[in-house]
Z-matrix of the N, CA and C atoms (Angstrom, degrees):
N
C 1 1.444
C 2 1.525 1 109.12
N 3 1.299 2 116.53 1 131.61
C 4 1.452 3 121.41 2 177.26
C 5 1.518 4 109.61 3 -107.06
N 6 1.315 5 115.20 4 140.28
C 7 1.461 6 121.58 5 176.67
C 8 1.518 7 107.46 6 -115.75
N 9 1.319 8 115.47 7 126.24
C 10 1.460 9 119.82 8 179.72
C 11 1.520 10 111.25 9 -68.55
N 12 1.315 11 116.38 10 152.74
C 13 1.453 12 122.03 11 -177.87
C 14 1.523 13 111.28 12 -60.61
N 15 1.322 14 117.74 13 -37.89
C 16 1.468 15 120.10 14 179.86
C 17 1.522 16 110.91 15 -66.62
N 18 1.329 17 116.78 16 -35.81
C 19 1.470 18 120.57 17 177.07
C 20 1.518 19 110.19 18 -66.81
N 21 1.310 20 116.55 19 -43.51
C 22 1.461 21 121.20 20 -179.58
C 23 1.524 22 111.06 21 -59.87
N 24 1.338 23 116.93 22 -48.29
C 25 1.455 24 119.55 23 -178.49
C 26 1.521 25 111.66 24 -67.09
N 27 1.325 26 118.34 25 -34.23
C 28 1.462 27 121.22 26 176.19
C 29 1.521 28 110.00 27 -60.52
N 30 1.318 29 117.10 28 -44.27
C 31 1.461 30 121.41 29 178.86
C 32 1.525 31 110.68 30 -65.67
N 33 1.323 32 117.48 31 -44.84
C 34 1.465 33 120.40 32 179.07
C 35 1.528 34 111.45 33 -60.95
N 36 1.327 35 117.94 34 -44.12
C 37 1.464 36 120.93 35 179.37
C 38 1.524 37 110.56 36 -62.31
N 39 1.332 38 116.61 37 -42.04
C 40 1.468 39 120.48 38 179.84
C 41 1.525 40 110.57 39 -63.94
N 42 1.332 41 116.62 40 -42.18
C 43 1.460 42 120.43 41 178.75
C 44 1.532 43 110.92 42 -64.67
N 45 1.329 44 115.81 43 -36.61
C 46 1.460 45 119.95 44 178.62
C 47 1.530 46 110.58 45 -67.95
N 48 1.326 47 117.34 46 -41.12
C 49 1.467 48 121.69 47 177.86
C 50 1.529 49 111.15 48 -60.90
N 51 1.319 50 116.75 49 -34.48
C 52 1.467 51 121.49 50 -179.47
C 53 1.532 52 112.06 51 -83.85
N 54 1.319 53 116.64 52 0.81
C 55 1.461 54 123.91 53 -179.77
C 56 1.528 55 112.41 54 64.07
N 57 1.326 56 116.10 55 33.68
C 58 1.463 57 121.07 56 176.47
C 59 1.525 58 110.67 57 -90.01
N 60 1.337 59 116.15 58 -28.33
C 61 1.465 60 121.64 59 178.35
C 62 1.517 61 108.62 60 -135.55
N 63 1.321 62 115.25 61 162.26
C 64 1.454 63 121.14 62 175.53
C 65 1.521 64 107.51 63 -132.27
N 66 1.321 65 115.50 64 130.80
C 67 1.458 66 120.83 65 179.51
C 68 1.517 67 111.03 66 -96.40
N 69 1.324 68 115.64 67 146.66
C 70 1.463 69 121.82 68 178.24
C 71 1.523 70 107.39 69 -134.93
N 72 1.331 71 116.06 70 117.73
C 73 1.459 72 120.71 71 -179.93
C 74 1.518 73 110.11 72 -82.20
N 75 1.327 74 115.25 73 135.90
C 76 1.463 75 121.71 74 179.37
C 77 1.517 76 108.05 75 -126.95
N 78 1.317 77 114.48 76 130.33
C 79 1.462 78 120.15 77 177.16
C 80 1.522 79 108.65 78 -116.90
N 81 1.325 80 115.50 79 130.22
C 82 1.455 81 120.87 80 175.80
C 83 1.523 82 107.74 81 -124.29
N 84 1.289 83 114.57 82 141.87
C 85 1.462 84 120.47 83 -177.99
C 86 1.528 85 110.33 84 -57.23
N 87 1.324 86 115.72 85 129.12
C 88 1.456 87 121.45 86 177.71
C 89 1.520 88 114.63 87 80.16
N 90 1.335 89 117.01 88 3.92
C 91 1.463 90 120.55 89 179.58
C 92 1.521 91 109.91 90 -125.93
N 93 1.310 92 115.18 91 163.50
C 94 1.458 93 120.58 92 176.16
C 95 1.516 94 109.97 93 -70.31
N 96 1.297 95 115.47 94 151.50
C 97 1.452 96 121.50 95 174.12
C 98 1.530 97 108.02 96 -69.22
N 99 1.336 98 117.59 97 136.12
C 100 1.462 99 121.48 98 -177.23
C 101 1.526 100 109.84 99 -128.64
N 102 1.311 101 114.53 100 149.74
C 103 1.454 102 119.89 101 176.55
C 104 1.526 103 108.40 102 -111.18
N 105 1.317 104 115.69 103 126.57
C 106 1.458 105 121.83 104 176.97
C 107 1.515 106 108.05 105 -107.71
N 108 1.321 107 116.01 106 132.01
C 109 1.454 108 121.38 107 -177.22
C 110 1.525 109 110.61 108 -108.46
N 111 1.321 110 115.09 109 145.66
C 112 1.459 111 120.64 110 174.30
C 113 1.524 112 108.56 111 -137.61
N 114 1.325 113 115.22 112 153.11
C 115 1.456 114 120.47 113 178.84
C 116 1.523 115 110.31 114 -72.90
N 117 1.311 116 116.04 115 140.42
C 118 1.459 117 120.97 116 171.29
C 119 1.528 118 107.31 117 -87.74
N 120 1.309 119 116.38 118 173.78
C 121 1.473 120 119.98 119 177.12
C 122 1.524 121 109.77 120 -59.66
N 123 1.321 122 116.89 121 -43.09
C 124 1.471 123 120.53 122 178.04
C 125 1.534 124 110.24 123 -62.91
N 126 1.322 125 116.87 124 -39.49
C 127 1.460 126 121.00 125 177.83
C 128 1.518 127 111.77 126 -62.85
N 129 1.329 128 116.70 127 -39.23
C 130 1.472 129 120.51 128 176.91
C 131 1.525 130 110.72 129 -63.24
N 132 1.343 131 116.14 130 -40.61
C 133 1.467 132 120.17 131 178.53
C 134 1.533 133 111.48 132 -64.83
N 135 1.328 134 115.99 133 -43.31
C 136 1.469 135 120.57 134 178.70
C 137 1.524 136 110.19 135 -63.35
N 138 1.319 137 116.91 136 -43.72
C 139 1.461 138 121.23 137 179.06
C 140 1.527 139 110.82 138 -61.47
N 141 1.327 140 117.21 139 -43.55
C 142 1.467 141 120.89 140 179.11
C 143 1.525 142 110.52 141 -61.32
N 144 1.336 143 117.36 142 -42.72
C 145 1.468 144 120.86 143 178.69
C 146 1.528 145 110.84 144 -64.97
N 147 1.307 146 117.87 145 -42.74
C 148 1.463 147 121.12 146 179.31
C 149 1.526 148 111.12 147 -64.65
N 150 1.325 149 117.38 148 -36.15
C 151 1.470 150 120.50 149 176.48
C 152 1.523 151 110.89 150 -65.24
N 153 1.349 152 116.85 151 -41.58
C 154 1.473 153 120.13 152 177.73
C 155 1.527 154 110.37 153 -61.59
N 156 1.335 155 116.61 154 -44.10
C 157 1.470 156 120.98 155 179.11
C 158 1.525 157 110.90 156 -63.64
N 159 1.323 158 117.79 157 -41.15
C 160 1.461 159 121.35 158 179.22
C 161 1.536 160 110.70 159 -63.73
N 162 1.345 161 116.23 160 -43.85
C 163 1.466 162 119.43 161 178.90
C 164 1.518 163 111.18 162 -62.08
N 165 1.336 164 117.37 163 -40.45
C 166 1.467 165 121.21 164 178.08
C 167 1.531 166 110.12 165 -62.71
N 168 1.329 167 116.78 166 -42.16
C 169 1.461 168 121.01 167 178.23
C 170 1.530 169 110.86 168 -62.52
N 171 1.329 170 116.16 169 -46.15
C 172 1.469 171 120.49 170 179.72
C 173 1.525 172 110.66 171 -61.79
N 174 1.328 173 117.67 172 -40.67
C 175 1.462 174 121.17 173 177.74
C 176 1.515 175 111.70 174 -60.17
N 177 1.323 176 116.68 175 -42.74
C 178 1.471 177 120.88 176 178.97
C 179 1.519 178 110.70 177 -64.74
N 180 1.330 179 117.11 178 -45.38
C 181 1.465 180 120.94 179 178.55
C 182 1.529 181 109.97 180 -60.85
N 183 1.327 182 117.64 181 -43.10
C 184 1.469 183 121.33 182 177.92
C 185 1.529 184 111.12 183 -59.48
N 186 1.322 185 116.99 184 -41.01
C 187 1.472 186 120.43 185 178.65
C 188 1.520 187 111.82 186 -64.35
N 189 1.329 188 115.83 187 -42.42
C 190 1.467 189 120.05 188 179.14
C 191 1.535 190 109.84 189 -63.13
N 192 1.317 191 116.60 190 -43.72
C 193 1.464 192 120.36 191 178.75
C 194 1.517 193 110.50 192 -62.66
N 195 1.331 194 117.06 193 -43.29
C 196 1.475 195 120.89 194 -179.76
C 197 1.521 196 110.51 195 -62.98
N 198 1.332 197 117.60 196 -38.30
C 199 1.477 198 121.10 197 179.24
C 200 1.535 199 110.08 198 -66.19
N 201 1.328 200 116.92 199 -39.40
C 202 1.465 201 119.69 200 -176.95
C 203 1.524 202 111.65 201 -73.65
N 204 1.355 203 116.02 202 -24.00
C 205 1.452 204 119.36 203 178.18
C 206 1.525 205 111.06 204 -82.59
N 207 1.298 206 114.56 205 -16.52
C 208 1.389 207 126.02 206 171.94
C 209 1.379 208 133.86 207 52.84
């Protein structure tokens, strides 16, 4: 799956607006300016919740598959 650059930046900006990540611009001589992102405390909490939800979803799917295999 490929994600276009405009889609990626839209997601990053939205995450930054929600205070899930924080960007830090770094400039080095002779190189392009780059933005490095890190998770905020709120972002870590959101990520942990999303991981719990994903695991619950996977568990349910596994149960359905196990029932169909019978």
